[in-house]
C-alpha positions in Angstrom: -70.1 27.4 -98.5 -67.3 27.2 -96.0 -66.3 30.3 -94.1 -63.3 31.9 -92.5 -63.4 29.2 -89.7 -62.7 26.5 -92.3 -59.8 28.5 -93.7 -58.3 29.0 -90.3 -58.5 25.3 -89.4 -56.8 24.3 -92.7 -54.0 26.7 -92.1 -53.6 25.7 -88.5 -53.4 22.0 -89.4 -50.7 22.7 -92.1 -48.7 24.8 -89.6 -48.9 22.0 -87.0 -47.7 19.4 -89.5 -44.9 21.7 -90.7 -45.6 21.1 -94.4 -47.0 23.0 -97.3 -50.6 22.5 -98.3 -51.5 19.9 -101.0 -53.7 20.7 -104.0 -57.0 19.6 -102.4 -56.3 21.4 -99.2 -55.3 24.6 -101.0 -58.4 24.3 -103.2 -60.5 24.0 -100.1 -58.8 26.9 -98.5 -59.4 29.1 -101.5 -63.0 28.1 -101.7 -63.4 29.0 -98.0 -61.6 32.3 -98.5 -64.0 33.9 -101.0 -64.9 37.4 -99.8 -66.8 38.8 -102.7 -68.8 37.5 -105.7 -70.7 39.8 -108.0 -71.4 39.4 -111.7 -68.2 38.4 -113.5 -66.0 39.3 -110.5 -64.8 37.0 -107.7 -62.4 37.9 -104.9 -60.7 35.7 -102.4 -57.9 36.0 -99.9 -54.9 33.8 -100.7 -52.4 32.5 -98.1 -48.8 33.5 -98.0 -46.4 31.3 -100.1 -48.9 30.5 -102.9 -47.6 31.8 -106.2 -50.0 33.2 -108.8 -47.9 31.8 -111.6 -45.7 28.9 -110.4 -42.7 27.3 -111.9 -43.1 24.2 -114.0 -44.6 21.4 -111.8 -45.3 23.8 -108.9 -48.7 24.3 -107.3 -50.1 27.7 -108.2 -53.2 29.8 -108.1 -53.6 29.7 -111.9 -53.3 26.0 -111.9 -56.2 25.7 -109.4 -58.5 28.1 -111.1 -60.3 25.6 -113.4 -61.1 23.4 -110.4 -62.1 26.4 -108.3 -64.5 27.5 -111.0 -66.2 24.1 -111.1 -66.5 24.0 -107.3 -68.2 27.4 -107.3 -70.4 26.6 -110.3 -69.1 29.6 -112.3 -70.0 29.6 -116.0 -66.8 31.3 -117.4 -63.1 30.7 -117.1 -61.4 32.8 -114.5 -58.3 34.9 -114.9 -56.3 37.1 -112.5 -56.9 40.8 -112.5 -55.0 41.7 -109.3 -53.0 39.6 -106.9 -50.2 40.0 -104.3 -46.8 38.4 -104.8 -46.0 34.8 -103.9 -44.8 35.6 -100.4 -47.7 37.9 -99.5 -51.2 37.1 -98.4 -54.3 38.9 -99.3 -56.9 39.9 -101.9 -56.9 38.2 -105.3 -59.3 39.7 -107.7 -60.5 37.3 -110.4 -62.7 37.9 -113.5 -64.7 35.8 -115.9 -65.0 38.6 -118.4 -62.1 40.2 -120.4 -64.0 43.4 -120.9 -64.5 43.8 -117.1 -60.8 43.1 -116.6 -59.8 45.8 -119.1 -62.1 48.3 -117.4 -60.6 47.6 -114.0 -57.0 47.8 -115.3 -57.8 51.2 -116.7 -59.4 52.2 -113.4 -56.3 51.2 -111.5 -53.9 53.0 -113.9 -56.1 56.2 -113.8 -56.2 56.1 -110.0 -52.4 56.1 -109.8 -52.1 58.9 -112.3 -54.4 61.0 -110.1 -52.3 60.3 -107.1 -54.7 57.9 -105.5 -53.9 54.6 -103.8 -56.0 51.7 -105.2 -54.2 49.1 -103.2 -53.6 49.1 -99.4 -51.3 46.6 -97.6 -50.8 45.9 -93.9 -47.4 44.9 -92.7 -45.9 43.9 -89.4 -42.4 45.3 -89.1 -39.3 44.7 -86.9 -38.7 48.2 -85.9 -40.8 51.4 -85.7 -40.4 54.2 -88.2 -39.1 57.5 -86.9 -42.0 59.3 -88.4 -45.6 58.1 -87.8 -46.5 58.9 -91.5 -44.5 59.6 -94.6 -43.4 58.6 -98.1 -40.7 56.3 -99.3 -39.1 57.3 -102.6 -36.4 55.4 -104.3 -35.3 54.1 -107.7 -35.4 50.3 -107.9 -33.6 48.0 -110.4 -32.6 44.4 -110.9 -29.0 43.5 -110.1 -27.2 40.3 -110.6 -25.7 38.7 -107.5 -24.0 35.4 -108.0 -26.4 33.0 -109.5 -29.5 35.1 -108.9 -31.0 38.5 -109.5 -32.2 40.7 -106.7 -34.1 44.0 -106.5 -31.8 46.8 -105.1 -32.5 50.5 -104.3 -30.9 53.4 -106.3 -31.4 56.3 -104.0 -30.4 59.0 -106.6 -31.1 57.5 -110.0 -29.8 59.5 -113.0 -32.1 60.8 -115.8 -30.4 58.5 -118.3 -31.0 55.3 -116.3 -34.6 56.3 -115.8 -35.1 57.1 -119.5 -33.5 53.8 -120.5 -35.8 52.1 -117.9 -32.8 50.5 -116.2 -34.2 52.1 -113.0 -37.8 52.8 -112.0 -38.7 55.6 -109.8 -41.0 54.2 -107.0 -43.1 55.7 -104.3 -45.0 54.2 -101.3 -47.0 56.1 -98.7 -46.9 54.6 -95.2 -48.7 55.2 -91.9 -48.0 53.6 -88.5 -51.3 52.1 -87.2 -49.8 50.9 -83.9 -46.5 50.0 -82.2 -45.5 47.9 -79.3 -42.2 46.4 -78.0 -40.1 47.6 -81.0 -42.5 46.2 -83.6 -45.2 48.1 -85.6 -48.2 47.6 -87.8 -48.0 49.7 -90.9 -50.4 50.6 -93.6 -48.7 50.8 -97.0 -50.1 52.3 -100.1 -47.9 51.9 -103.2 -48.2 54.6 -105.8 -46.1 52.6 -108.2 -45.7 48.9 -109.0 -42.3 47.1 -109.1 -41.5 43.6 -108.0 -40.6 43.4 -104.3 -41.2 47.2 -104.0 -42.8 47.1 -100.5 -40.2 44.8 -98.8 -37.4 46.8 -100.2 -39.0 50.1 -99.2 -39.4 48.8 -95.6 -35.7 48.1 -95.4 -35.1 51.7 -96.4 -37.2 52.7 -93.4 -34.9 50.4 -91.4 -38.0 48.4 -90.4 -38.0 45.2 -92.4 -41.2 43.2 -92.6 -41.5 40.3 -90.2 -40.8 37.1 -92.0 -38.8 38.8 -94.8 -36.0 36.2 -95.4 -34.9 37.9 -98.6 -34.2 41.6 -97.8 -34.0 41.9 -94.0 -30.3 41.1 -93.9 -29.7 44.6 -95.4 -30.6 46.2 -92.0 -27.8 45.8 -89.6 -27.6 46.9 -85.9 -24.8 48.3 -83.8 -25.6 48.7 -80.1 -29.3 48.4 -81.0 -29.2 51.2 -83.6 -30.2 50.1 -87.1 -28.3 51.0 -90.2 -28.6 50.1 -93.9 -26.1 47.7 -95.5 -25.4 47.7 -99.2 -27.1 44.7 -100.9 -23.8 43.2 -102.0 -22.7 43.1 -98.3 -26.0 41.5 -97.2 -26.6 38.0 -98.7 -30.0 36.5 -98.5 -30.6 34.5 -95.3 -33.2 33.6 -92.8 -34.3 36.7 -90.8 -32.6 37.1 -87.5 -34.7 38.0 -84.5 -33.6 38.5 -80.9 -34.5 36.1 -78.2 -37.1 38.4 -76.6 -39.0 38.8 -79.9 -38.9 35.0 -80.5 -40.3 34.4 -77.1 -43.2 36.9 -77.7 -43.9 35.2 -81.0 -43.8 31.8 -79.4 -41.4 30.3 -81.9 -37.9 28.8 -81.6 -34.8 29.7 -83.8 -35.3 26.4 -85.6 -38.7 27.5 -86.7 -37.7 30.9 -88.0 -37.3 29.8 -91.6 -41.0 28.9 -91.6 -42.1 32.3 -90.4 -44.2 33.7 -93.3 -43.9 37.2 -94.6 -46.3 39.5 -92.7 -47.3 41.6 -95.7 -51.0 41.4 -96.5 -53.0 43.0 -99.3 -55.8 44.3 -97.2 -57.9 46.4 -99.5 -58.5 47.1 -103.2 -60.4 50.2 -104.2 -62.9 49.3 -107.0 -65.2 51.7 -109.0 -68.1 50.6 -106.8 -66.1 51.1 -103.5 -63.5 49.4 -101.3 -63.1 45.6 -101.2 -61.4 44.2 -98.1 -60.2 40.9 -96.7 -59.1 40.0 -93.2 -55.5 38.9 -92.6 -54.8 35.2 -92.4 -54.8 33.4 -89.0 -51.0 33.5 -88.6 -50.9 37.3 -89.2 -53.7 37.8 -86.6 -52.0 35.6 -84.1 -48.8 37.7 -84.5 -50.8 40.9 -83.9 -52.2 39.4 -80.7 -48.9 38.1 -79.4 -47.2 41.4 -80.1 -50.0 43.6 -78.7 -50.6 45.3 -82.0 -54.0 46.6 -83.1 -56.3 44.6 -85.4 -55.8 41.2 -84.0 -59.6 40.6 -83.9 -60.6 39.4 -87.3 -62.7 42.1 -89.0 -65.7 41.1 -91.2 -64.8 40.7 -94.8 -66.6 42.6 -97.5 -68.7 39.9 -99.0 -71.6 39.7 -101.5 -74.2 37.0 -100.9 -73.4 33.9 -102.9 -76.2 32.4 -104.9 -77.0 28.7 -104.2 -75.4 26.2 -106.5 
């Protein structure tokens, strides 16, 4: 079984060629990124940019699951229990048993009701929060902008809009794990689940995630002081970074559009304990270049794989 070194080499080669991974390369990367296998459960760490459910004709995780199952010699079909969004990297929890999946879904729902945080993300941000630890509370809703729909914050949602489920009240706990040169490494624990919740919440902190080419334009600056722009005044565009930060990252303005979102699902709390996965090589390289903690790849939580 290939290990993390194989995954790193595949990602490095794709980055050097400046192109997305093909089906065989992605399948090899997923096989090399398995971090846990026990009973009906399988966990792996997906790269940023790979959707769980893709558009018609698009490469996706679900499309590759039958081939992955055959490569690993698993007897049952796999389905997704938990996974980060397309742009994020991190833990994907798969199951070959519907009963086990239902038990885990009940466990996650119960944990949130009890005020616990079953999912933990790490994010590199452009900007450092004013407080080292805190909570981000906001209503979120979908809003039509031109030909697309975007997630926008509603800072003081009314009871009627909440009751009609036009707006969802959302909450994320954050903690600054380290900061250097105007950037930070944050731990994020969402209490609620809403599409794009974490990137939008980070803009409300005035610290957008590095590589956020969708929401970062909502944070403007005047004389170096950040402020929040209304979504309608901040169309989606490639994230803008100053020359000093580009130099520290070792990239040029022309390469900015390829900078991945630095938002990684680091840990899932399961009934038997925490399950962790190290960030992908580009994330670790950014931590090293920016002088942030955690740039040495930690050991993944892994169960021994039986021979096959």
